[in-house]
C-alpha positions in Angstrom: 0.0 0.0 0.0 1.3 3.4 -0.9 2.2 5.4 2.2 0.3 8.5 1.2 -1.2 10.4 4.0 -4.9 11.6 3.4 -5.4 14.9 5.0 -8.8 16.4 6.0 -9.7 19.8 5.4 -8.4 22.6 7.6 -10.4 25.8 8.5 -8.3 27.7 5.8 -9.6 25.2 3.1 -13.3 25.9 3.9 -15.3 27.9 1.4 -18.9 28.8 2.1 -21.3 26.9 -0.3 -18.7 24.2 -1.0 -19.4 20.5 -0.5 -17.4 18.5 2.0 -17.6 14.8 3.0 -17.4 13.5 6.5 -15.9 10.0 6.5 -15.9 7.8 9.6 -15.6 4.0 10.1 -17.6 1.6 12.0 -14.8 -0.7 13.0 -11.4 -0.3 14.5 -9.6 -1.7 11.5 -11.0 1.1 9.3 -12.6 -1.4 6.8 -16.3 -0.4 7.0 -16.7 3.3 6.0 -19.6 5.6 6.4 -20.0 8.9 4.6 -22.2 11.9 4.9 -22.2 15.0 2.6 -22.4 18.5 3.8 -22.3 22.1 2.5 -20.2 24.6 4.5 -22.4 27.5 5.5 -19.9 29.6 7.4 -18.4 30.6 10.7 -20.2 31.8 13.8 -23.7 32.0 12.1 -25.7 31.7 15.3 -23.4 32.8 18.0 -20.5 35.2 18.2 -16.9 34.2 18.8 -15.6 30.8 19.7 -15.0 30.0 15.9 -18.0 27.6 15.5 -18.1 26.1 11.9 -21.5 25.3 10.5 -22.3 22.7 7.9 -25.7 21.8 6.5 -26.6 18.2 5.2 -26.4 18.3 1.5 -29.9 16.7 1.0 -31.8 19.9 2.7 -29.4 22.3 1.0 -30.1 20.8 -2.5 -33.8 20.7 -1.8 -33.9 24.5 -1.7 -33.3 25.1 2.0 -29.8 26.5 1.6 -29.5 28.3 5.0 -31.0 26.0 7.6 -32.2 27.9 10.7 -30.7 27.3 14.1 -34.0 25.4 15.2 -33.1 22.9 12.5 -29.8 22.1 13.9 -30.5 18.6 15.3 -31.5 17.2 12.0 -29.9 19.5 9.3 -26.9 21.2 10.7 -23.6 20.1 12.0 -21.6 22.5 14.3 -18.0 21.8 14.7 -14.9 23.5 16.2 -11.7 23.9 14.1 -10.2 20.9 16.0 -13.1 18.6 15.0 -12.5 18.3 11.4 -10.3 15.2 11.5 -12.9 13.3 9.3 -14.0 16.0 6.9 -12.7 15.9 3.4 -13.1 17.7 0.2 -13.9 15.5 -2.9 -10.3 14.7 -3.6 -9.6 13.8 -0.1 -12.7 11.7 0.2 -11.8 9.7 -2.9 -8.3 9.3 -1.5 -9.6 8.2 2.0 -12.0 5.6 0.3 -9.3 4.4 -2.0 -7.0 3.7 1.0 -9.9 1.8 2.7 -10.3 -0.2 -0.4 -6.6 -1.0 -0.1 -7.0 -2.0 3.4 -10.0 -4.3 2.5 -8.1 -5.9 -0.2 -5.0 -6.6 2.1 -7.3 -8.0 4.7 -9.0 -10.3 2.1 -5.7 -11.4 0.8 -4.5 -12.2 4.3 -7.5 -14.2 5.0 -7.2 -16.1 1.8 -3.6 -16.9 2.5 -4.4 -18.1 6.1 -7.3 -20.3 4.7 -4.8 -21.9 2.4 -2.4 -22.8 5.1 -4.9 -25.1 7.0 
């Protein structure tokens, strides 16, 4: 596997109205990914200071509700601090992260096949 580091976005990378992808894994081996799509709305939209970052779920954004209200937060908004972006990627980063997951899965399958042949 290529030793390429996949980097999440930083606060400097974020652009209002741009699409970002939150990738997390359901297992410790990082073999079962989940992905959610968000649109970055901006900083400190509903409160002053603190450098709060607001993302909206892409489904509601694309359905014509491009600026969710604070009361919609539980379902449609994601609020994050700058140090909470470790699983947020732009499209290229998401593709890279999923490609690395695919490589891990292939290696795991190869190891399983090899150990099965030794029995």
